[in-house]
C-alpha positions as CSV (number, residue, x, y, z in Angstrom):
1,M,89.3,105.6,140.0
2,Q,91.1,107.0,137.0
3,I,94.4,106.2,135.3
4,D,96.6,108.1,132.2
5,F,98.7,107.0,130.0
6,D,100.9,109.1,127.6
7,K,102.4,106.9,125.0
8,R,104.4,107.1,121.6
9,Y,104.8,104.1,119.5
10,P,107.4,104.4,116.5
11,V,105.3,103.0,112.8
12,A,107.3,101.7,109.7
13,A,104.4,103.7,107.6
14,T,104.8,107.4,106.5
15,P,102.7,109.8,108.2
16,E,100.1,109.8,105.4
17,Q,99.7,105.8,105.3
18,A,99.4,106.3,109.4
19,W,96.6,109.4,108.8
20,A,95.0,107.3,106.8
21,V,94.2,104.9,109.7
22,L,94.1,107.3,112.9
23,A,91.6,109.4,110.4
24,D,88.9,106.5,109.4
25,I,87.0,105.3,112.7
26,R,86.4,101.9,111.9
27,A,90.1,100.9,110.7
28,T,91.6,102.6,114.2
29,A,88.6,100.6,116.4
30,A,89.3,97.8,114.6
31,C,92.9,98.1,116.0
32,W,91.7,97.7,119.5
33,P,91.6,94.1,121.1
34,G,88.4,93.2,121.9
35,A,87.0,95.5,120.3
36,A,84.0,96.2,117.5
37,L,81.7,98.7,116.7
38,A,78.0,97.6,115.4
39,T,75.9,100.4,114.8
40,Q,77.2,104.0,113.5
41,V,74.6,106.1,115.0
42,D,75.0,109.3,113.5
43,T,78.4,111.0,111.8
44,R,80.2,111.0,115.3
45,R,78.6,108.6,117.4
46,Y,79.2,104.8,117.1
47,Q,77.7,101.9,119.0
48,G,79.7,98.3,119.9
49,T,81.4,96.5,122.6
50,M,84.7,95.9,124.1
51,G,85.7,92.4,125.9
52,L,89.1,92.0,127.9
53,Q,90.8,90.5,130.5
54,V,91.8,92.0,134.2
55,G,93.4,89.9,136.2
56,T,91.2,86.2,136.4
57,E,88.2,88.5,135.0
58,A,86.5,88.2,131.5
59,V,85.2,92.1,131.2
60,R,82.3,93.0,128.3
61,L,81.4,96.5,127.6
62,D,78.7,97.7,125.7
63,G,79.1,101.2,125.2
64,E,79.1,104.2,122.6
65,I,82.5,105.9,121.2
66,E,82.3,109.9,119.9
67,L,84.4,111.7,117.9
68,Q,85.4,114.8,119.4
69,G,87.8,116.1,116.9
70,L,89.4,115.0,113.7
71,D,92.2,117.5,112.6
72,A,93.6,116.4,108.9
73,T,96.3,119.4,109.8
74,R,97.6,118.3,112.6
75,R,96.5,114.7,112.0
76,E,95.3,114.3,115.3
77,L,92.2,112.4,116.4
78,R,89.5,112.7,119.8
79,L,87.0,111.2,121.0
80,R,85.5,110.0,124.2
81,G,83.7,106.3,125.2
82,Q,81.7,105.2,127.6
83,G,80.9,101.7,128.4
84,H,79.0,99.3,130.6
85,E,79.0,96.0,131.8
86,A,76.1,94.5,132.7
87,P,77.0,93.5,137.1
88,G,77.4,97.6,137.4
89,S,80.6,98.6,136.5
90,S,81.6,101.6,133.9
91,V,84.8,102.8,132.1
92,S,85.0,105.8,130.6
93,V,88.1,106.7,128.0
94,E,89.1,110.3,126.5
95,L,91.9,109.7,124.2
96,V,93.9,112.3,121.9
97,A,95.7,110.7,119.4
98,R,98.2,112.0,116.8
99,V,100.6,111.0,113.9
100,D,103.8,112.6,113.6
101,A,106.7,112.7,111.7
102,G,109.1,109.2,112.9
103,D,112.9,109.5,113.3
104,V,113.6,108.1,110.3
105,P,112.5,109.0,106.4
106,G,109.3,107.5,105.7
107,S,108.3,106.6,109.2
108,S,105.6,108.3,111.4
109,A,105.1,107.9,115.4
110,L,101.7,107.4,116.9
111,A,102.1,109.5,120.2
112,G,98.7,109.8,122.5
113,H,97.1,110.4,125.6
114,V,94.4,108.5,127.2
115,T,92.5,108.9,130.9
116,V,90.4,105.8,131.5
117,S,87.8,106.3,134.8
118,V,86.7,103.3,135.8
119,D,84.0,102.6,138.7
120,G,81.8,99.9,140.4
121,R,83.4,96.4,140.5
122,L,86.3,97.5,138.2
123,A,87.2,100.2,140.4
124,Q,87.6,97.5,143.1
125,F,91.0,96.3,141.3
126,D,94.5,97.1,142.1
127,T,95.8,100.4,140.3
128,R,98.6,98.4,139.0
129,L,96.7,95.5,137.8
130,L,94.7,98.3,135.5
131,A,97.6,99.8,134.7
132,T,99.5,96.7,133.6
133,V,96.0,95.3,131.3
134,G,96.0,99.5,130.1
135,D,99.4,98.7,129.3
136,R,99.2,95.9,127.4
137,L,96.1,96.8,125.3
138,L,97.8,100.1,124.1
139,A,100.9,97.9,123.3
140,Q,98.4,95.6,121.2
141,F,96.3,98.2,120.0
142,A,99.6,100.0,118.7
143,E,100.9,96.6,116.6
144,N,97.6,96.3,115.0
145,F,98.0,100.3,114.0
146,R,101.3,99.5,112.9
147,A,100.2,96.6,110.7
148,A,96.9,98.4,110.1
149,A,99.2,101.2,108.5
150,A,101.6,99.3,106.6
151,A,99.1,98.0,104.5
152,V,97.8,101.4,103.4
153,P,99.5,102.2,100.0
154,A,102.3,104.9,100.3
155,P,101.5,108.4,98.5
156,R,102.3,108.1,94.7
157,A,104.2,111.8,95.6
158,T,106.8,109.6,98.0
159,R,107.3,107.2,95.5
160,A,107.6,109.6,93.0
161,G,109.9,111.4,95.2
162,G,112.2,108.5,95.4
163,A,112.4,108.4,91.6
164,R,113.0,112.1,91.2
165,R,115.9,112.0,94.2
166,G,117.7,109.4,92.7
167,A,117.5,111.3,88.6
168,L,119.0,114.5,90.3
169,A,121.4,112.5,92.2
170,S,122.5,111.3,88.8
171,G,122.0,114.4,86.7
172,G,119.0,113.3,85.4
173,A,117.0,115.3,82.7
174,D,114.1,116.0,85.3
175,S,116.8,117.3,87.7
176,T,114.7,120.8,87.6
177,L,111.7,119.6,89.3
178,P,111.4,120.4,92.9
179,L,112.1,118.2,95.4
180,M,109.4,116.7,97.1
């Protein structure tokens, strides 16, 4: 069974702050509820676990994520994950996430597409239930991501740019400096 999610979440942090989190695979993984990276296999692969609740069932997956791409220019992360549960279920995830400029200055948006495929015992659950669980996990991830991005120090250029704008508006001495 396959479920696709297309999401966009506003983030009260600059695109640079949000990208600092998204570009750090450990920081991004820490935002996933119930997930923990245990081992870095090489520069692209990590092993870990994820626990989640599906209906009345507690599920623990052991697996691996692989970094498929990290594009700083587009502020885009691509990864693939595969997890297995002891009784025989498996889950695979393909994620493309990016940081866009937000609707208001100084903000950003986390946008992405996630494809989740499940088989075994997990595939026996109703698609609507699995979609609800996926929506809940993604919303919790977004909340954790927002907090992590807001905790990243704002770039100096942004802080200095605000001071320059203030000086320009008041006719200050540095009014010949370009606006950032």
